[in-house]
N, C-alpha and C positions, 0 to 999 in steps of 0.2 A: 831465589834466595834460600839457602839451606835452613832447615828448621833449627839448627844449632844456634843461630843468631838469637832466635826468640826464646830458646831454652835457658839463656843466661839468667841466673837468679833463682832457678828452681831448687827445691830442697834437695840436700844430698841424699843418696840412696839410703833406705831405711836400715839395711844391714851394716852400713858404715857407722851410722848413729849408734846402733846397739853395740857393735864391737868396741867403739870408743868408750861407751859407758861401762862396759864390763872390764875393759883394760884398766880403767881408772877406779874401779870399785865404787862407782857413783852411788850416792844416796838415792833412795826411791821410796815411793809410797805403795804399799800393798793394800789393795781394796778387795775385801771379801764380801760377796753378796749374801745377805741374810734377811729373810722375811720382807723382801721388796726394798730393802735399804742396803747401804754399804758400810762396812766396818773398816776404817782406815788404820793402818799400822805403819810405823817407820820400818824401812827395810833398806837393803843395799844389794848391789850386784856382787856375786862372789866368783863365778866362773861360767864359762860356756864350753861344753863338751859335745861329743857326737850324740850323747843321750838327750841333751837339752840344755836349759839355762838354769843355773843355780842362783837363788836369791835367799836372803835371810828370812826366816819364818817369823811367826807371831805366836810364841808358846802359850800366851794367855787365851788364845782362841783355838787350841788344838782340837776340841770336839767338832767345831765348825769346819776346820780344815779337813779333818777325816771325812766328814760328810760330803764336802765338795770334791774330795779326791775320789770317793766311791761313785759319786754321780757324774764325775767328769765335767763338772761345771767350771767354765772359765772364770779366772780371777783377773783383776786389773792391776797393772803396773804403770805408774807414771813417774817421770823423772825429768830433770832439767837437761835439755839439749840446746845449749846456747845458740842463738839468742832467745829461743822460745822453749816450750816444754814439749815432751813427746809421751805417748802412751800406747799400750797395747793390751789385749786380753788373750789369755792362754790358760788351758787346763793344767791342773797339778798332776804330775806323773808319779811323784813319790815324796814322802816326808822323811827326812833323815834327822833323827833326834841328836845324833852325835857326829856332826859334820866337822871334819878336821880343818879348821881355819888356818892354823899354822902349827909350829912345833909345840906350842904351849896352850893354844886356845881351841876349845870345842864349842860350837854353837848349834842350834837347831836350824835346819835349812830346808828349802823346798826345791824340788826339781820340776821346772815348768817345761812344757812343750815349747820348742823354739818357735817364736812367732814368725809368720810369713809377711806380716805388714806392721809397720810402725806408723802411728798416726801423729803427725806434728800438730801441736796446738798453738795457734798464733794468739798472742795476747793483744787485745785491742783496748785502747783507752776510751773509745767512743762507741755508743750503741749504734749498731748497723741495722737499718730497716730495709726490707725487700721492697722494690718498686714494682707494682703490678703492671702487666702489659697494658698499654693504652692509657696509662696515668698521664695527667696533664703536666708533666715535668719534662722539659727538653734539655738535652745535654749535647754539646758539641765540643770537640777537642781538635787542636791543631798542633802539629810538631813545630817547635820554634828553636832557633839557635840560642846559645847561652847569652849572647850579647844583645839580643832583641828585647826591648821593653815589652812586658806581657800585655800591656794595654794598646800597643800598636796594632793597627788593622792587619790581620794575618793574610797570607797568600792562600787563595782558594786551593792551590795545588798541594798545600800542606795539611788540608783537612783529613782527619782520620775517621774512617767509617766505624762507629761504635754503637753498641746497644747497651743501655743502662740496666744493671741488675739490682744493685743496692746502693745505699747512700748512708754516710755518717758525716759528722762535723769534720772528720779528719780525711775523708776521701770517698771514692766511689769504686764499686765493682762493675766491670764492663765486659762485654763480649766484643772482641776485635775480629773483624772479618779478615780473610786470608790476605787481603791486600797489604796487611801489616808486614808480611814477609818481604814484599817487594820494596817497601819503604825502609827496610833495615832497622826496624825499631828494636831497641835494646833496653835492658833494665837501667833505670836512671834517666831515660830520655825526658828532656824538658818539654812540657806541654802547656798550651794555653787552653783553659777549660772555661766554657760558658754555660751557666745554669740559668734556666728561665722557668719560673713558676708564679702564676698569678701576677702580682705587681712587683715581684722580685726579679732582678736581672743582675746576675753576678758574673764577674770575670776574675778567675783565680789562676794562680800558677800551680802546676802539679808536675809530678814525675811518675813514670811508669815503674812500679815496684814489684809486681808479681806477674809472671807469665806462665800459663799452664798449657803446654802443647799436647796434652793427653785428650783433649776434647775431640768430638767427631770432626770429620773433614768439613771445612766451611766455617769454622768458628774457633776462636782461641780465647780462653778465659784470661782476663787481666785485671789488674788493680791500679788505680791512680791515686797517689797520696798527695793531698794538698800541701803546699808549702806553709809552714807555720806562719800564721797571720801576726802582723805587728801589733803591739799594744798601743795603738793610736785610734783615733775616731773611726777611720775607714776599716781598720782591722776588727774593732769591736762591732761595728755595724754588719760586717760580713759574717762574723760568728753568730750574731743574733739572728741574721737571716737564715743561715744554715740550720740553726737550732729550731727555728720556727718551721722550716720545711720538714725536717726529720720528725719533729713532734707531731705534726699533722698526719704524716703517713704512719707513725707509730700508733696514734689514736685510731686511725682507720684499720690498721692491722688488728688491734684489740677488738674492735667492733666486728670485724669479719670472723675472728676466732670465736667470739661468743655466739655468733649466728651459725657456726659450724661450716663456714664457707672456706 
């Protein structure tokens, strides 16, 4: 099965995201590093040329900008790239106090080095905790058809070989083995997910949301989003159980961090 099948749903190329932002003169946030902190200023994209990328400057912080320019220190730019946000860091190449915005307007602008990488920032509504290797939490997932009730006993042949990476109340991060290619998994694939931890045994409906084919041979990073639970007794019990599991691993994460592990 070609890798293209699994690549469905990956983020669009970073240069396309940036080109669209510049073409629409999108608003942005200019973040200037200073004394270990960041000073944030409203900005916007102005133009992109062979020299680099033009953005609106922050005249109130001109001395800091000149210092960052001399030291070639990267500054941060973040902006909305629907449905999420995106950001990048790039050094200042030049400060232009009189940038000709149009026939009647002049503003101060900064020429930034064109970024080679745009980092998408996915917004999550739930805290996501990493699951250590060997943790007593088991997860299994089966591919199921749209018409099959999620609680029906699944076929053994539909079991997907996955490895749990992280967990939140809204979903899990997993590693899919390469047999996912042979099964033709695509973004939005309906899944039956079974979680077991201590006295908790949950069966949830999920869908494959993210697939990253850039991992080394033998593994593919993926994400499974749980279907929104109904506001009934069973749904509230499932949310409570997931919250309990996440909370326990979060507390363990904090303890390990304090011990320097």
